[in-house]
Phi, psi and omega in degrees: 000123179288154178294156179297323179296322175298319179297318178298318178296315182297328180278357180076027181273118182239149177099133185298320183294315181295318179296323177294324179294315177299320180294325176297321178296316179296319180293322180297315180293323178300321182285323188263335185212070192300316181296324175296320178299314180300316181299316180295320181293327183274322195253345180262136180299151186308318184292343180261347186297312182303320183287319178292325175296321181298314180291316182295319180292321179296318177295317179297318180296317179297315178299319181299323180297333189254003190267346186221154178096169178301154183304319181299317180293317180296320180295318179297315178299317182294317180301318179295318180292317179300320178296321179295318178296315180300317179296319179298317179291325179290319188261341183078016180214160181197157174271353184264125184298325179292322176292320180297320179298315180295318179301320179294317178298316181297324178291316181295322185264000180057049180279144176275173178273355190307310189275330176290323176296317179293324178296315180297318178295326177295320177299320179298319177298318184292331179298328180253040186307118184266353188086175183238124174281319185227168176302324180299326178294318177298317180296325175295323177298316178302317182294322187264339184240302189289313181296312177302323179297317179293318181295319178297315184293333185254003186294335180282352185267128179299139180240159180257357183228156177288167184305319185293340174269326184284321187301317178301321177291317179298323181293323177298316179294319178298320178295309183296318180289322180293316181293324176296314178301315180300322181291312183283347179259010183306316182302309183289322181295316179295324176299327180268007177085018180248129170253111188259359173265139181304134180302324179302324179291319177299315180297321182301321183261002179071038181251140176256163176301321179296324177302316181289318181299324181273354180063038183295136178263086179239160177305322181294314180295318179299320180294320179296313180298316181296316182292322178296317178297322180296319177296317178298316180298317181299318179294319179296315181298314179295326182283351180299343177300341182298337181301325179283355182259352174265154172302146190306319185292344183259356182295322178304322181297314184280333171298319179293320178301311181297318181297325180296322179284327172298322179297319178298320178290326173300318179297321177298316179297325181282316187271336180063224184298337181302336182293340181257010182264350181202164179301140180263137177223141173294146178272121184305318182296316178298317180298318179294323177297320178297321179297315181296314180296322180294321180292323181298327180285344174054232187280001178303147176270008180275144172281166176294136174294141180269125186280330185268144176289132179285132181260346188281130177292152181281071178237125180256137174299144179260000000 
């Protein structure tokens, strides 16, 4: 692992203030999302680390503002922050070090405002999360919230294909990762009053919200969990083609990202209904092993082979 100062030099970051801003972004991510910080330090080439840290830290900070407290308080915090972000993008300057780091990265890489604006609007939609009646409602959520978040987070990464080719692959990954997150976050979401699985799916399998809240181990709940995991797995597998659309040096990072979500789905297959009875957390040792395996494959466009046999039937919620 190269030193952080070497990474700043390799990225062409000059000036004490700018270097301090990038370092603030890296420290924030280290504090708030340690495994993500480790993955970026290990798997992203030195010249790309400062810029990817800038985007990742800004996204993490924005999410943190909106993740806790009553809806009214979260909305007020977000509105104030969104106005601050908008002013920074309009003027090219800010008093906030994370925003300054992103502005510098956007300037060096000639990034447009399209995806950061879409990401901010997606957060606003999520604050007033209404739930999903049907699968189509969930798919609209992917388009307005999940895909912009993924595009914003990856915009600093060099690609080998134009946007119109990249976006379909990115959407598959956004779909697979989002559905996996919704599945493994059922316990916490229901505790906060959010039902993130489409109501139509619950009705299809004869599952009630109370069944999920209580973590009941019934054939109906098992079938719902299995089918949801199967849909997430299918999107991830199809989306693995995205590895060939990133510059070679960045493939280990995204191979590891995809593998981490496959690992969560493996855990769902192993634990079954138990996965919705308590908060789910990635296991640090397992995550580090995925990082090592992803790095070993280097510039290959292949995803990590999955060691565990998939138990989920190929049934997709409608």
